[in-house]
N, CA and C of each residue as an Amber inpcrd file, in Angstrom:
protein
   660
   0.8510000  -1.1930000   0.0000000   0.0000000   0.0000000   0.0000000
   0.8770000   1.2300000   0.0000000   0.5280000   2.1860000  -0.8440000
   1.2760000   3.4320000  -0.9060000   1.0820000   4.2170000   0.3710000
   2.1370000   4.8960000   0.8720000   1.9780000   5.7020000   2.0820000
   0.8920000   6.7540000   1.9610000   0.6120000   7.1490000   0.7210000
  -0.4030000   8.1700000   0.5130000  -1.8010000   7.5860000   0.5270000
  -1.8840000   6.2740000   0.3000000  -3.1950000   5.6400000   0.2510000
  -3.5740000   5.1550000   1.6500000  -4.0010000   6.0690000   2.4820000
  -4.2930000   5.7440000   3.8770000  -5.7750000   5.6510000   4.1620000
  -6.6320000   5.8550000   3.2020000  -8.0660000   5.7670000   3.4280000
  -8.4820000   4.3090000   3.5190000  -9.4270000   3.9650000   4.3670000
  -9.8680000   2.5750000   4.4980000 -10.5750000   2.1150000   3.2410000
 -10.5270000   0.8210000   2.9950000 -11.2030000   0.2390000   1.8490000
 -11.9490000  -0.9990000   2.2990000 -12.8050000  -1.5350000   1.4460000
 -13.5540000  -2.7270000   1.8010000 -14.9430000  -2.3810000   2.3000000
 -15.7030000  -3.3910000   2.7160000 -17.0850000  -3.1680000   3.1710000
 -17.2080000  -2.2310000   4.3540000 -16.1960000  -2.2180000   5.2310000
 -16.2770000  -1.3760000   6.4320000 -15.8160000   0.0450000   6.1790000
 -15.3940000   0.3440000   4.9640000 -14.8230000   1.6630000   4.6740000
 -15.7520000   2.8180000   5.0160000 -17.0220000   2.8040000   4.6210000
 -17.8920000   3.9440000   4.9540000 -17.9890000   4.1840000   6.4550000
 -18.1170000   3.1050000   7.2420000 -18.2310000   3.2680000   8.6930000
 -16.9580000   3.8410000   9.2790000 -15.8090000   3.3090000   8.8390000
 -14.5270000   3.7860000   9.3440000 -14.2980000   5.2420000   8.9720000
 -14.6930000   5.5760000   7.7530000 -14.5080000   6.9520000   7.3030000
 -15.3590000   7.9040000   8.1220000 -16.6030000   7.5060000   8.3970000
 -17.4660000   8.3560000   9.2180000 -16.8950000   8.5180000  10.6210000
 -16.3040000   7.4180000  11.1570000 -15.7070000   7.4860000  12.4900000
 -14.5280000   8.4520000  12.5050000 -13.6950000   8.3850000  11.4590000
 -12.5470000   9.2960000  11.3650000 -12.9940000  10.7420000  11.2820000
 -14.0040000  10.9910000  10.4800000 -14.5080000  12.3530000  10.3390000
 -15.1070000  12.8480000  11.6600000 -15.8100000  11.9590000  12.3550000
 -16.3930000  12.3500000  13.6380000 -15.3120000  12.7180000  14.6410000
 -14.2340000  11.9270000  14.6750000 -13.1380000  12.2250000  15.5890000
 -12.4890000  13.5570000  15.2490000 -12.3330000  13.8300000  13.9550000
 -11.7530000  15.1010000  13.5400000 -12.6340000  16.2680000  13.9580000
 -13.9560000  16.0990000  13.7930000 -14.8800000  17.1600000  14.1900000
 -14.8130000  17.3900000  15.6910000 -14.7590000  16.3000000  16.4750000
 -14.6730000  16.4300000  17.9280000 -13.3860000  17.1260000  18.3340000
 -12.2810000  16.7370000  17.7130000 -10.9960000  17.3560000  18.0500000
 -11.0140000  18.8430000  17.7140000 -11.5960000  19.1860000  16.5630000
 -11.6710000  20.5860000  16.1840000 -12.5270000  21.3750000  17.1710000
 -13.6330000  20.7610000  17.6290000 -14.5100000  21.4400000  18.5860000
 -13.7990000  21.6830000  19.9110000 -13.0230000  20.6970000  20.3550000
 -12.2880000  20.8560000  21.6090000 -11.2520000  21.9600000  21.4830000
 -10.4950000  21.9420000  20.3760000  -9.4830000  22.9780000  20.1750000
 -10.1120000  24.3620000  20.0950000 -11.2440000  24.4690000  19.4200000
 -11.9200000  25.7540000  19.3090000 -12.4070000  26.2140000  20.6660000
 -12.9100000  25.2650000  21.4820000 -13.3660000  25.6170000  22.8330000
 -12.2100000  26.0940000  23.6920000 -11.0680000  25.4120000  23.6010000
  -9.9000000  25.8270000  24.3730000  -9.4230000  27.2020000  23.9390000
  -9.4380000  27.4370000  22.6390000  -8.9980000  28.7380000  22.1380000
  -9.9320000  29.8430000  22.6050000 -11.2330000  29.5160000  22.6820000
 -12.2030000  30.5320000  23.1250000 -12.0150000  30.8710000  24.5950000
 -11.4340000  29.9230000  25.3710000 -11.2530000  30.1490000  26.7980000
  -9.9980000  30.9460000  27.1160000  -9.1400000  31.1470000  26.1380000
  -7.9250000  31.9070000  26.3960000  -8.2920000  33.3510000  26.7120000
  -7.7940000  33.8770000  27.8130000  -8.1430000  35.2590000  28.1840000
  -7.4970000  36.2690000  27.2510000  -8.2080000  37.3350000  26.9800000
  -7.6790000  38.4150000  26.1650000  -7.9240000  39.7340000  26.8800000
  -7.1330000  40.7330000  26.5450000  -7.3060000  42.0260000  27.1740000
  -6.0990000  42.9050000  26.9720000  -6.0600000  44.0010000  27.6990000
  -4.9670000  44.9550000  27.6140000  -3.6700000  44.2670000  28.0310000
  -2.6500000  44.1970000  27.1440000  -1.3900000  43.5170000  27.4950000
  -0.6500000  44.1620000  28.6570000  -0.9640000  45.4140000  28.9630000
  -0.3290000  46.0420000  30.1210000  -0.9180000  45.5230000  31.4310000
  -2.0860000  44.9000000  31.3480000  -2.7440000  44.3380000  32.5280000
  -2.7010000  42.8160000  32.4930000  -2.9770000  42.2450000  31.3310000
  -3.0630000  40.7990000  31.1660000  -1.9470000  40.3360000  30.2390000
  -1.0210000  39.5590000  30.7640000   0.1070000  39.0790000  29.9620000
  -0.3930000  38.2120000  28.8150000   0.2320000  38.3140000  27.6300000
  -0.2280000  37.5320000  26.4700000  -0.2240000  36.0310000  26.7210000
   0.6420000  35.5400000  27.5780000   0.7300000  34.1050000  27.8370000
  -0.1790000  33.6450000  28.9700000  -1.0860000  34.5060000  29.4060000
  -1.9650000  34.1540000  30.5230000  -2.8700000  32.9800000  30.1710000
  -3.1720000  32.1770000  31.1650000  -4.0650000  31.0440000  30.9890000
  -5.1160000  31.0360000  32.0950000  -6.3140000  30.5710000  31.7450000
  -7.3650000  30.4100000  32.7420000  -7.0980000  29.1460000  33.5530000
  -7.3490000  29.2130000  34.8390000  -7.1330000  28.0720000  35.7120000
  -8.3290000  27.9220000  36.6470000  -8.8840000  26.7370000  36.7140000
 -10.0010000  26.4670000  37.6110000  -9.4630000  26.2870000  39.0220000
  -9.8990000  27.1410000  39.9380000  -9.4380000  27.0780000  41.3220000
 -10.4190000  26.3640000  42.2320000 -11.7160000  26.5120000  41.9520000
 -12.7300000  25.9510000  42.8430000 -14.0530000  25.8720000  42.0970000
 -14.7440000  24.7610000  42.2490000 -16.0630000  24.6320000  41.6300000
 -17.0350000  23.8820000  42.5360000 -16.8100000  23.9720000  43.8510000
 -17.6460000  23.2410000  44.7830000 -18.7000000  24.0700000  45.4780000
 -18.9500000  25.2830000  44.9640000 -19.9290000  26.1530000  45.5970000
 -21.2930000  26.0600000  44.9460000 -22.2550000  26.7520000  45.5340000
 -23.6080000  26.7890000  44.9970000 -23.7810000  28.0060000  44.0920000
 -23.4290000  29.1910000  44.5940000 -23.4760000  30.4200000  43.8020000
 -22.4240000  31.3560000  44.4090000 -21.2250000  31.3260000  43.8600000
 -20.1100000  32.0500000  44.4590000 -20.0470000  33.4910000  43.9530000
 -19.6400000  34.3870000  44.8670000 -19.5700000  35.8150000  44.5390000
 -18.5080000  36.5090000  45.3780000 -18.0860000  37.6640000  44.9130000
 -17.3440000  38.6570000  45.6690000 -16.0320000  38.1640000  46.2740000
 -15.0740000  37.7230000  45.4400000 -13.7620000  37.3550000  45.9910000
 -13.0240000  38.5860000  46.5140000 -12.3630000  38.4260000  47.6540000
 -11.5860000  39.5070000  48.2570000 -10.2780000  38.9260000  48.7810000
  -9.1740000  39.5850000  48.4750000  -7.8590000  39.0960000  48.8850000
  -7.4720000  39.7420000  50.2130000  -7.1070000  38.9240000  51.1810000
  -6.7220000  39.4170000  52.4970000  -5.2590000  39.8680000  52.4850000
  -4.8080000  40.5690000  53.5230000  -3.3970000  40.9630000  53.6020000
  -2.4320000  39.7720000  53.5950000  -2.9250000  38.5990000  53.9760000
  -2.0750000  37.4100000  53.9710000  -2.0190000  36.7290000  52.6090000
  -2.8100000  37.2260000  51.6620000  -2.8220000  36.6410000  50.3290000
  -3.8950000  35.5950000  50.1160000  -4.6470000  35.2540000  51.1570000
  -5.7420000  34.2990000  50.9980000  -6.9410000  34.9840000  50.3350000
  -7.6920000  34.2090000  49.5860000  -8.8570000  34.7300000  48.8790000
 -10.1230000  34.2390000  49.5890000 -10.9430000  35.1790000  50.0090000
 -12.2100000  34.8660000  50.6670000 -13.3480000  35.1880000  49.6930000
 -14.3660000  34.3390000  49.6740000 -15.4990000  34.6160000  48.7870000
 -16.7770000  34.0040000  49.3550000 -17.8950000  34.6090000  48.9730000
 -19.2040000  34.1650000  49.4450000 -19.7350000  33.0260000  48.5890000
 -20.4730000  32.1640000  49.2320000 -21.2180000  31.0980000  48.5540000
 -22.6730000  31.2740000  48.9560000 -23.4410000  31.9020000  48.0660000
 -24.8420000  32.2170000  48.3640000 -25.6910000  30.9900000  48.0660000
 -26.2250000  30.3870000  49.0970000 -26.9920000  29.1450000  48.9530000
 -28.4820000  29.4540000  49.0460000 -29.0870000  29.7730000  47.9220000
 -30.5130000  30.0560000  47.8970000 -31.2470000  28.9020000  48.5970000
 -31.9070000  29.1980000  49.6960000 -32.3850000  28.1280000  50.5690000
 -33.3600000  27.1670000  49.8870000 -34.2440000  27.6870000  49.0640000
 -35.2330000  26.8200000  48.4370000 -34.6160000  25.8930000  47.4010000
 -33.4370000  26.2460000  46.8960000 -32.7890000  25.4410000  45.8570000
 -31.6470000  24.5870000  46.3860000 -31.1530000  24.8990000  47.5800000
 -29.9670000  24.2110000  48.0950000 -30.2700000  23.2580000  49.2390000
 -31.5340000  23.0140000  49.5050000 -31.8620000  22.1560000  50.6390000
 -31.6670000  22.8600000  51.9640000 -31.9410000  24.1660000  51.9770000
 -31.8650000  24.9890000  53.1890000 -30.4400000  25.1200000  53.7350000
 -29.4390000  25.1420000  52.8520000 -28.0910000  25.4660000  53.3040000
 -28.0740000  26.9130000  53.7860000 -27.2240000  27.1790000  54.7750000
 -27.2700000  28.4680000  55.4690000 -26.2330000  29.4730000  54.9800000
 -25.6370000  29.2460000  53.8230000 -24.6550000  30.1840000  53.2930000
 -23.2730000  29.9390000  53.8830000 -22.2360000  30.1820000  53.0610000
 -20.8720000  29.9220000  53.4990000 -19.9350000  31.0250000  53.0010000
 -18.8430000  31.2090000  53.7260000 -17.7060000  31.9820000  53.2340000
 -16.5370000  31.0110000  53.1410000 -15.9480000  30.9320000  51.9580000
 -14.8250000  30.0330000  51.7180000 -13.5090000  30.8110000  51.7580000
 -12.4320000  30.0810000  52.0350000 -11.0840000  30.6620000  52.0120000
 -10.1860000  29.8100000  51.1210000  -9.6110000  30.4560000  50.1140000
  -8.7220000  29.7580000  49.1810000  -7.2720000  30.1260000  49.4860000
  -6.4190000  29.1150000  49.5820000  -4.9950000  29.3100000  49.8490000
  -4.2130000  29.1380000  48.5540000  -3.6570000  30.2100000  47.9920000
  -2.9460000  30.0880000  46.7160000  -1.6560000  29.2810000  46.8220000
  -1.1200000  29.1260000  48.0340000   0.1100000  28.3520000  48.2040000
  -0.1590000  26.8560000  48.0880000  -1.2530000  26.4050000  48.6760000
  -1.5660000  24.9750000  48.6770000  -2.6350000  24.5910000  47.6590000
  -3.3880000  25.5860000  47.1720000  -4.4950000  25.3000000  46.2650000
  -5.7160000  24.7570000  46.9770000  -5.7020000  24.7910000  48.3130000
  -6.8110000  24.2400000  49.0910000  -7.8620000  25.3070000  49.3750000
  -9.1180000  24.9130000  49.3060000 -10.2350000  25.7840000  49.6390000
 -11.0170000  25.1570000  50.7900000 -11.1970000  25.9160000  51.8470000
 -11.9010000  25.3970000  53.0270000 -12.9760000  26.3930000  53.4360000
 -13.9500000  25.9180000  54.1950000 -14.9950000  26.7910000  54.7150000
 -14.4150000  27.6500000  55.8380000 -14.5290000  28.9540000  55.6920000
 -14.0760000  29.8840000  56.7260000 -15.1850000  30.1740000  57.7280000
 -16.4060000  30.3280000  57.2270000 -17.5320000  30.6510000  58.1110000
 -18.8170000  30.0500000  57.5540000 -19.5400000  29.3370000  58.4090000
 -20.8400000  28.7830000  58.0360000 -21.6350000  28.5210000  59.3110000
 -22.8290000  29.0640000  59.4440000 -23.5200000  29.9040000  58.4600000
 -22.8470000  31.2620000  58.3000000 -23.0720000  31.8640000  57.1480000
 -22.3960000  33.1160000  56.8180000 -23.2690000  34.3440000  57.0320000
 -24.5230000  34.1290000  57.4840000 -25.4640000  35.2480000  57.5200000
 -25.9400000  35.5990000  56.1210000 -25.8040000  34.6380000  55.1900000
 -26.0800000  34.8420000  53.7620000 -25.2260000  35.9950000  53.2270000
 -23.9290000  35.8550000  53.4500000 -22.9870000  36.8820000  53.0060000
 -23.0300000  37.0410000  51.4940000 -22.7720000  38.2710000  51.0570000
 -22.6890000  38.5670000  49.6270000 -21.3880000  39.3310000  49.3920000
 -21.4350000  40.6620000  49.4220000 -20.2400000  41.4500000  49.2000000
 -19.2280000  41.3000000  50.3300000 -17.9500000  41.2170000  49.9610000
 -16.8610000  41.0900000  50.9320000 -15.7500000  42.0610000  50.5510000
 -15.2150000  42.7450000  51.5570000 -14.0500000  43.6110000  51.3580000
 -13.1670000  43.5430000  52.6020000 -11.8730000  43.8290000  52.4100000
 -10.9590000  44.0170000  53.5310000 -10.6320000  45.4940000  53.6300000
 -10.6920000  46.0340000  54.8600000 -10.3820000  47.4530000  55.0230000
  -8.8730000  47.6500000  55.2060000  -8.4730000  48.8810000  55.4450000
  -7.0470000  49.2070000  55.5320000  -6.3640000  48.5350000  56.7110000
  -7.1460000  48.1280000  57.7100000  -6.5850000  47.4520000  58.8720000
  -6.6510000  45.9310000  58.7460000  -7.0420000  45.4620000  57.5750000
  -7.1060000  44.0270000  57.3590000  -8.3150000  43.3520000  57.9560000
  -9.3430000  44.1280000  58.3140000 -10.5630000  43.5510000  58.8670000
 -11.5110000  43.1520000  57.7410000 -12.2120000  42.0740000  57.9690000
 -13.1360000  41.5400000  56.9740000 -14.5040000  42.2000000  57.1220000
 -14.9350000  42.9220000  56.0900000 -16.2280000  43.5960000  56.0890000
 -17.1630000  42.8200000  55.1640000 -18.3200000  42.4380000  55.7010000
 -19.2230000  41.5500000  54.9640000 -20.6310000  42.1260000  54.9300000
 -21.2320000  42.1100000  53.7430000 -22.6500000  42.4530000  53.5870000
 -23.4640000  41.1700000  53.6700000 -24.3500000  41.1030000  54.6350000
 -25.1690000  39.9140000  54.8370000 -26.5920000  40.1920000  54.3460000
 -27.0940000  39.3190000  53.4850000 -28.3710000  39.5480000  52.8360000
 -29.5530000  38.9220000  53.5560000 -30.6430000  38.7520000  52.8090000
 -31.8830000  38.1830000  53.3420000 -31.9110000  36.6760000  53.0970000
 -33.1070000  36.0880000  53.0200000 -33.2700000  34.6460000  52.8450000
 -32.6760000  33.9090000  54.0480000 -33.1320000  34.2600000  55.2310000
 -32.6550000  33.7540000  56.5210000 -31.2740000  34.2940000  56.8790000
 -30.8470000  35.3540000  56.2320000 -29.5430000  35.9380000  56.5290000
 -29.6220000  37.0380000  57.5710000 -28.4890000  37.6960000  57.7980000
 -28.4060000  38.6940000  58.8530000 -28.9880000  40.0480000  58.5010000
 -29.0440000  40.3790000  57.1800000 -29.5450000  41.6860000  56.7200000
 -28.8140000  42.8170000  57.4610000 -27.4960000  42.7590000  57.4050000
 -26.6620000  43.7060000  58.1330000 -25.2760000  43.7340000  57.5040000
 -24.4210000  44.6250000  58.0190000 -23.0240000  44.6730000  57.6180000
 -22.1850000  44.4140000  58.8640000 -21.2880000  43.4560000  58.7780000
 -20.4490000  43.1080000  59.9200000 -18.9760000  43.3310000  59.5860000
 -18.1860000  43.4600000  60.6300000 -16.7430000  43.6410000  60.4640000
 -16.0370000  42.7010000  61.4370000 -15.0960000  41.9150000  60.9350000
 -14.4220000  40.8980000  61.7360000 -12.9400000  41.2110000  61.8640000
 -12.4570000  41.2070000  63.0970000 -11.0280000  41.3330000  63.3660000
 -10.3990000  39.9680000  63.0930000  -9.5590000  39.8750000  62.0770000
  -9.0220000  38.5900000  61.6560000  -7.9810000  38.0490000  62.6350000
  -7.4810000  38.9000000  63.5190000  -6.5160000  38.4370000  64.5210000
  -7.2210000  37.7760000  65.7030000  -8.3400000  38.3590000  66.1120000
  -9.0560000  37.8160000  67.2730000 -10.2240000  36.9200000  66.8800000
 -10.7230000  37.0870000  65.6620000 -11.8860000  36.3240000  65.2300000
 -13.2050000  36.9130000  65.6600000 -13.1750000  38.0230000  66.4070000
 -14.4000000  38.6390000  66.8980000 -15.0010000  39.5760000  65.8520000
 -16.3260000  39.5890000  65.8030000 -17.0380000  40.4150000  64.8270000
 -17.9030000  41.4500000  65.5250000 -18.1890000  42.5400000  64.8080000
 -19.1020000  43.5650000  65.2980000 -20.0660000  43.9490000  64.1930000
 -21.2650000  44.3560000  64.5980000 -22.2690000  44.8170000  63.6420000
 -22.0660000  46.3090000  63.4540000 -21.8030000  46.7290000  62.2270000
 -21.5850000  48.1550000  61.9800000 -22.7640000  48.8080000  61.2740000
 -23.7000000  48.0200000  60.7730000 -24.9330000  48.5680000  60.1940000
 -25.9840000  47.4690000  60.2110000 -27.1070000  47.7430000  60.8320000
 -28.1650000  46.7530000  60.8790000 -29.5550000  47.3340000  60.7210000
 -29.7070000  48.6110000  61.0790000 -30.9890000  49.2910000  60.9740000
 -30.8180000  50.6210000  60.2580000 -31.8690000  51.0650000  59.6100000
 -31.9230000  52.4130000  59.0500000 -33.2890000  52.9830000  59.3950000
 -33.2920000  54.1420000  60.0510000 -34.5390000  54.7350000  60.5540000
 -35.2630000  53.7810000  61.5000000 -34.4890000  53.0040000  62.2350000
 -35.0560000  52.1440000  63.2590000 -35.6330000  50.8270000  62.7950000
 -35.5340000  50.5100000  61.4960000 -36.0820000  49.2460000  60.9940000
 -35.0130000  48.4990000  60.2070000 -35.1640000  47.1710000  60.0370000
 -34.1310000  46.3710000  59.3800000 -33.8620000  46.7950000  57.9400000
 -32.6490000  46.5290000  57.5140000 -32.2650000  46.7630000  56.1320000
 -32.9220000  45.7190000  55.2340000 -32.8860000  45.9910000  53.9190000
 -33.4870000  45.0550000  52.9680000 -32.6390000  43.7970000  52.8150000
 -31.4510000  43.9550000  52.2790000 -30.5280000  42.8320000  52.0760000
 -29.2070000  43.4100000  51.5690000 -28.3240000  43.8920000  52.4510000
 -27.0450000  44.4440000  51.9940000 -26.3580000  43.5250000  50.9900000
 -25.9110000  44.1300000  49.8850000 -25.4690000  43.3360000  48.7350000
 -23.9960000  43.5210000  48.4210000 -23.6070000  44.7250000  48.0660000
 -22.2250000  44.9740000  47.6480000 -21.6060000  46.0390000  48.5420000
 -20.2790000  46.0280000  48.6280000 -19.5600000  46.9210000  49.5340000
 -18.3910000  47.5680000  48.8030000 -18.1450000  48.8350000  49.1330000
 -16.9250000  49.5030000  48.6910000 -16.4680000  50.4030000  49.8340000
 -15.1570000  50.5520000  49.9940000 -14.5780000  51.3440000  51.0740000
 -13.6950000  52.4180000  50.4640000 -13.8930000  53.6860000  50.8830000
 -13.0870000  54.7630000  50.3100000 -11.7870000  54.9500000  51.0990000
 -10.9620000  55.9010000  50.6660000  -9.6370000  56.0750000  51.2670000
  -9.7060000  56.5870000  52.7030000 -10.8590000  57.1300000  53.0940000
 -11.0270000  57.5750000  54.4790000 -11.6080000  56.4840000  55.3710000
 -11.8470000  55.3180000  54.8010000 -12.3890000  54.2190000  55.5810000
 -13.8940000  54.1740000  55.6430000 -14.5740000  55.0710000  54.9410000
 -16.0290000  55.0560000  54.9370000 -16.5320000  53.9030000  54.0780000
 -17.5430000  53.2280000  54.5870000 -18.0710000  52.0370000  53.9330000
 -19.3920000  52.3820000  53.2500000 -19.4760000  52.0910000  51.9710000
 -20.7090000  52.2960000  51.2130000 -21.2370000  50.9060000  50.8230000
 -22.5370000  50.7060000  50.9750000 -23.1000000  49.4150000  50.5990000
 -24.4770000  49.5950000  49.9900000 -24.7780000  48.7390000  49.0300000
 -26.1020000  48.7620000  48.4030000 -27.0570000  47.9070000  49.2350000
 -28.3550000  48.2300000  49.1450000 -29.3540000  47.5540000  49.9700000
 -30.6020000  47.2370000  49.1560000 -30.4750000  46.3640000  48.1550000
 -31.6470000  45.9760000  47.3630000 -32.3490000  44.7830000  48.0130000
 -33.2640000  44.1830000  47.2980000 -33.8690000  42.9280000  47.7390000
 -34.2510000  42.1340000  46.4950000 -33.6540000  40.9670000  46.3580000
 -33.9290000  40.1120000  45.2170000 -34.6310000  38.8150000  45.6100000
 -34.4200000  38.3750000  46.8270000 -35.0700000  37.1480000  47.2740000
 -35.1390000  37.1670000  48.7920000 -35.8960000  36.2170000  49.3320000
 -36.0550000  36.1410000  50.7780000 -37.5010000  36.3610000  51.1750000
 -37.9050000  35.6770000  52.2440000 -39.2920000  35.7390000  52.6930000
 -39.5480000  36.8940000  53.6500000 -38.4730000  37.5490000  54.1230000
 -38.6170000  38.5670000  55.1580000 -39.3600000  39.8050000  54.6450000
 -40.1050000  40.4800000  55.5250000 -40.7830000  41.7200000  55.1180000
 -39.7740000  42.7760000  54.6720000 -40.1930000  43.6290000  53.7510000
 -39.3500000  44.7340000  53.2780000 -39.7930000  46.0110000  53.9840000
 -38.8850000  46.5780000  54.7670000 -39.2050000  47.7800000  55.5300000
 -38.6420000  49.0490000  54.8870000 -37.5940000  48.8920000  54.0720000
 -36.9760000  50.0640000  53.4610000 -37.6340000  50.3320000  52.1020000
 -38.3070000  51.4740000  51.9490000 -38.9950000  51.7520000  50.6900000
 -38.0450000  52.0460000  49.5390000 -36.8150000  52.4600000  49.8600000
 -35.8350000  52.7920000  48.8240000 -34.7210000  51.7540000  48.8390000
 -34.4840000  51.1260000  47.6980000 -33.4020000  50.1480000  47.5890000
 -32.1670000  50.8580000  47.0570000 -31.5450000  51.6340000  47.9220000
 -30.4690000  52.5130000  47.4900000 -29.1150000  52.1430000  48.0500000
 -28.2510000  53.1580000  48.1940000 -26.8980000  52.9990000  48.7090000
 -26.7980000  53.7620000  50.0120000 -26.1690000  53.1590000  50.9930000
 -26.0080000  53.8060000  52.2870000 -24.5280000  53.9750000  52.6040000
 -24.2470000  54.9730000  53.4340000 -22.8720000  55.2700000  53.8100000
 -22.7120000  55.0420000  55.3070000 -21.6690000  54.3160000  55.6630000
 -21.3780000  54.0600000  57.0620000 -20.2950000  55.0230000  57.5120000
 -20.6610000  56.0530000  58.2910000 -19.6920000  57.0240000  58.7900000
 -18.7590000  56.3580000  59.7920000 -17.4810000  56.7000000  59.7440000
 -16.5130000  56.0790000  60.6480000 -15.9170000  57.0810000  61.6240000
 -16.6430000  58.1740000  61.9060000 -16.1200000  59.1720000  62.8330000
 -16.0740000  58.6440000  64.2550000 -16.9410000  57.6590000  64.5620000
 -16.9760000  57.0710000  65.8940000 -16.4360000  55.6470000  65.8220000
 -15.7120000  55.2140000  66.8460000 -15.0810000  53.8990000  66.7650000
 -15.9920000  52.7390000  67.1380000 -17.2550000  53.0250000  67.5390000
 -18.1000000  51.9480000  68.0190000 -19.2770000  51.7230000  67.0800000
 -20.2460000  50.9470000  67.5170000 -21.3130000  50.4820000  66.6360000
 -22.3740000  51.5130000  66.3510000 -22.5900000  52.4540000  67.2680000
 -23.6890000  53.4090000  67.0760000 -23.2710000  54.4280000  66.0240000
 -23.4840000  54.0470000  64.7840000 -23.0400000  54.8540000  63.6520000
 -24.2460000  55.2400000  62.8110000 -24.3690000  56.5030000  62.5190000
 -25.4560000  56.9760000  61.6590000 -25.1640000  56.5650000  60.2270000
 -26.1650000  56.0520000  59.5160000 -25.9650000  55.6260000  58.1330000
 -26.9800000  56.3110000  57.2300000 -26.7620000  57.5790000  56.9210000
 -27.7180000  58.2990000  56.0790000 -27.6810000  57.8150000  54.6440000
 -28.8440000  57.7810000  54.0120000 -28.9060000  57.4030000  52.6090000
 -28.3070000  58.5090000  51.7690000 -27.3760000  58.1590000  50.9000000
 -26.7570000  59.1630000  50.0340000 -27.2980000  59.0780000  48.6170000
 -28.1550000  58.1020000  48.3650000 -28.6730000  57.9360000  47.0170000
 -30.1140000  57.4440000  47.0830000 -30.9780000  58.2320000  47.6780000
 -32.3540000  57.8040000  47.8960000 -33.1860000  57.7990000  46.6110000
 -32.6520000  58.3830000  45.5350000 -33.4210000  58.4450000  44.2930000
 -33.3120000  57.1580000  43.4880000 -32.3910000  56.2600000  43.8570000
 -32.2010000  55.0250000  43.1140000 -33.3960000  54.0960000  43.3160000
 -33.7190000  53.3120000  42.2860000 -34.7980000  52.3400000  42.4090000
 -34.3040000  51.0430000  43.0140000 -33.2710000  50.4440000  42.4300000
 -32.6740000  49.2310000  42.9720000 -31.1760000  49.2620000  42.7300000
 -30.4100000  49.6330000  43.7420000 -28.9500000  49.6450000  43.6180000
 -28.4060000  48.2650000  43.9130000 -27.3260000  47.9050000  43.2320000
 -26.7260000  46.5940000  43.4720000 -25.2250000  46.7320000  43.6600000
 -24.4600000  46.8430000  42.5750000 -23.0070000  46.9440000  42.6820000
 -22.5970000  48.3710000  43.0470000 -21.4840000  48.4860000  43.7660000
 -20.9760000  49.7970000  44.1540000 -19.5130000  49.8970000  43.8030000
 -19.0550000  51.1090000  43.5280000 -17.6460000  51.3490000  43.2140000
 -17.3310000  52.8000000  43.4510000 -16.0770000  53.0630000  43.7980000
 -15.5980000  54.4360000  43.9750000 -14.3710000  54.6120000  43.1000000
């Protein structure tokens, strides 16, 4: 047989040929999928040789990764109770040195937005659906937490969602409501500011964006 004559022959030829073509199509689809997954962007931010890497896929609905001063990555796992078998929400911690991801806090108060402040404290927005409906701050050295926002005008918040902290340490958080059985007491789903002039919990949180209909993500 000539080296060039590599196509199958005989009664089984059509089946073999179809199998070869199918394998080629599958290989092409895989290569195209891999190529589509290659990250692209500004080369000054994203190196041309960058590759996507799966770090964790054991959550229910993960959100809001935040890197601590130690380099660990903390993120929320929002476990919608009706869909997750009444899981109570989790905060996971990923260790880039070992590649291990472990539960840092559970129940999480249905945590959503997470940030670390300038002192390395963990600031968490806790939502509704059996959650805390508040903003907490945790001293990572002692493990103790404090509530820094829980009421506005004397009634519970809707469901704190996202958090941003400015250079003066002031905490801004959105307060929409997307799910949960709890009553809604706040008529405006806006953004609130947590003043840090006082070092304790009794902090006034005036609405700075009462005209918004439903605020979600925040940024400064």
